[in-house]
BAVEX-411629 format. One record per residue (C-alpha): residue number from 1; x, y, z. Coordinates in Angstrom, 3 decimals. Example, Ala and Ser with C-alpha at 12.3 -4.5 7.8 and 13.67 -1.06 7.14 Angstrom:
BEGIN
+-----+----------+----------+----------+
: num :       xx :       yy :       zz :
+-----+----------+----------+----------+
:   1 :   12.300 :   -4.500 :    7.800 :
:   2 :   13.670 :   -1.060 :    7.140 :
+-----+----------+----------+----------+
END
This chain:
BEGIN
+-----+----------+----------+----------+
: num :       xx :       yy :       zz :
+-----+----------+----------+----------+
:   1 :    0.064 :    0.063 :   -0.068 :
:   2 :    2.996 :    2.578 :   -0.769 :
:   3 :    4.376 :    2.402 :    2.823 :
:   4 :    1.257 :    3.111 :    4.438 :
:   5 :   -0.038 :    0.808 :    6.926 :
:   6 :   -4.000 :   -0.166 :    6.584 :
:   7 :   -6.229 :    1.731 :    9.073 :
:   8 :   -3.772 :    4.593 :    9.182 :
:   9 :   -4.439 :    8.197 :    7.596 :
:  10 :   -1.464 :   10.023 :    5.996 :
:  11 :   -1.714 :   13.601 :    4.958 :
:  12 :    0.717 :   15.675 :    3.581 :
:  13 :   -0.400 :   18.853 :    5.346 :
:  14 :    1.829 :   21.331 :    3.642 :
:  15 :    0.176 :   19.768 :    0.382 :
:  16 :   -3.158 :   20.142 :    1.531 :
:  17 :   -2.556 :   23.717 :    2.822 :
:  18 :   -0.971 :   24.663 :   -0.525 :
:  19 :   -4.243 :   23.256 :   -2.512 :
:  20 :   -6.751 :   25.203 :    0.164 :
:  21 :   -4.647 :   28.413 :   -0.807 :
:  22 :   -5.453 :   27.796 :   -4.237 :
:  23 :   -8.915 :   27.383 :   -3.796 :
:  24 :   -8.886 :   30.384 :   -1.726 :
:  25 :   -7.471 :   32.172 :   -4.651 :
:  26 :   -9.441 :   30.721 :   -6.998 :
:  27 :  -12.681 :   31.714 :   -4.824 :
:  28 :  -11.441 :   35.556 :   -4.765 :
:  29 :  -11.033 :   35.886 :   -8.883 :
:  30 :  -14.718 :   34.190 :   -9.299 :
:  31 :  -16.111 :   36.832 :   -7.009 :
:  32 :  -13.954 :   39.407 :   -8.711 :
:  33 :  -15.105 :   38.519 :  -12.305 :
:  34 :  -18.816 :   38.175 :  -11.069 :
:  35 :  -18.454 :   41.639 :   -9.842 :
:  36 :  -17.088 :   42.973 :  -13.010 :
:  37 :  -19.771 :   41.378 :  -15.403 :
:  38 :  -22.084 :   42.790 :  -12.772 :
:  39 :  -21.219 :   46.024 :  -13.124 :
:  40 :  -21.350 :   46.251 :  -17.012 :
:  41 :  -24.259 :   46.751 :  -19.168 :
:  42 :  -23.597 :   43.940 :  -21.771 :
:  43 :  -25.647 :   44.312 :  -24.891 :
:  44 :  -25.722 :   48.420 :  -24.291 :
:  45 :  -24.071 :   48.400 :  -27.854 :
:  46 :  -27.193 :   46.803 :  -29.327 :
:  47 :  -29.507 :   49.583 :  -27.913 :
:  48 :  -27.383 :   52.664 :  -27.827 :
:  49 :  -25.069 :   52.730 :  -30.910 :
:  50 :  -27.767 :   51.584 :  -33.364 :
:  51 :  -30.110 :   53.949 :  -35.252 :
:  52 :  -33.859 :   53.868 :  -34.759 :
:  53 :  -33.928 :   51.286 :  -37.404 :
:  54 :  -31.550 :   49.182 :  -36.208 :
:  55 :  -32.454 :   49.689 :  -32.202 :
:  56 :  -35.692 :   47.412 :  -33.002 :
:  57 :  -33.794 :   44.427 :  -34.614 :
:  58 :  -30.938 :   44.739 :  -32.363 :
:  59 :  -33.265 :   45.209 :  -28.859 :
:  60 :  -33.711 :   41.318 :  -28.432 :
:  61 :  -29.830 :   40.572 :  -28.712 :
:  62 :  -29.252 :   43.471 :  -26.242 :
:  63 :  -31.888 :   41.726 :  -23.642 :
:  64 :  -30.006 :   38.405 :  -24.126 :
:  65 :  -26.657 :   39.519 :  -23.628 :
:  66 :  -27.986 :   41.318 :  -20.438 :
:  67 :  -29.731 :   38.022 :  -19.391 :
:  68 :  -26.342 :   35.899 :  -20.089 :
:  69 :  -24.480 :   38.134 :  -18.195 :
:  70 :  -26.512 :   37.948 :  -15.263 :
:  71 :  -26.663 :   34.067 :  -15.421 :
:  72 :  -22.808 :   34.112 :  -15.574 :
:  73 :  -22.421 :   36.451 :  -12.727 :
:  74 :  -24.799 :   34.477 :  -10.761 :
:  75 :  -22.979 :   31.108 :  -11.515 :
:  76 :  -19.775 :   32.402 :  -10.909 :
:  77 :  -20.744 :   33.742 :   -7.601 :
:  78 :  -21.949 :   30.318 :   -6.712 :
:  79 :  -18.632 :   28.618 :   -7.551 :
:  80 :  -16.520 :   31.157 :   -5.543 :
:  81 :  -19.036 :   30.296 :   -2.344 :
:  82 :  -18.307 :   26.554 :   -3.169 :
:  83 :  -14.361 :   27.279 :   -3.935 :
:  84 :  -14.254 :   29.275 :   -0.325 :
:  85 :  -16.196 :   26.768 :    1.335 :
:  86 :  -13.765 :   23.763 :    0.070 :
:  87 :  -10.486 :   25.903 :    1.011 :
:  88 :  -12.010 :   26.437 :    4.441 :
:  89 :  -12.817 :   22.406 :    4.932 :
:  90 :   -9.187 :   21.604 :    3.678 :
:  91 :   -7.502 :   24.100 :    5.978 :
:  92 :   -9.698 :   23.131 :    8.553 :
:  93 :   -8.664 :   19.718 :    7.910 :
:  94 :   -4.937 :   20.156 :    7.414 :
:  95 :   -4.963 :   22.274 :   11.051 :
:  96 :   -6.758 :   19.607 :   12.855 :
:  97 :   -4.739 :   16.627 :   11.382 :
:  98 :   -1.212 :   18.531 :   12.621 :
:  99 :   -3.143 :   19.686 :   15.696 :
: 100 :   -3.728 :   15.994 :   16.330 :
: 101 :   -0.316 :   14.976 :   15.284 :
: 102 :    1.551 :   17.326 :   17.778 :
: 103 :   -1.017 :   16.217 :   20.531 :
: 104 :   -0.134 :   12.601 :   19.929 :
: 105 :    3.637 :   13.336 :   19.429 :
: 106 :    3.224 :   15.094 :   23.093 :
: 107 :    1.337 :   12.095 :   24.500 :
: 108 :    4.123 :    9.349 :   23.065 :
: 109 :    6.746 :   11.782 :   24.489 :
: 110 :    5.515 :   11.764 :   27.694 :
: 111 :    5.038 :    8.241 :   28.002 :
: 112 :    8.420 :    6.976 :   26.446 :
: 113 :   10.789 :    8.188 :   29.295 :
: 114 :    8.776 :    5.987 :   31.656 :
: 115 :    8.844 :    3.409 :   28.968 :
: 116 :   12.661 :    3.654 :   29.316 :
: 117 :   13.285 :    3.687 :   32.948 :
: 118 :   11.057 :    0.230 :   33.456 :
: 119 :   12.885 :   -2.739 :   33.850 :
: 120 :   13.272 :   -5.033 :   31.077 :
+-----+----------+----------+----------+
END
C-alpha cells in the first residue's frame, strides 16, 4: 500500500494547505469576475449605438446579452462560494491533522521516558 499501513491516515499537511490556498485564490478571482460582469451593461452596444431602425432589430440581442451576463455572474458567485467552502474545509482538516499529530507526539514523548526507565 505504498508504505502506509492499512487503517492509518496519512496527510501531507503542506500539500493540503497549498491546495486550500489555491481554492481560496480561485474563489477571490471568481468573485471579482462576477463583480465585473455585474458592473457592466452588456448589450448596451445593441441599444445605444444603433439607429432607430437598427435598435428595433438589435433590441432582443441586447436583452439576451444582459440575461446571459446576469446568469453567468450568478454562476460565478455560486462557484466562488463553493471554492471558499472547500478551501476552508481543506484548511481546517490540515490544521486538525497537524494539531492531532502534535498532541499525539506530546503524549508519546511523555510516555516514552517512563517506558525507558522500566526494567526489561
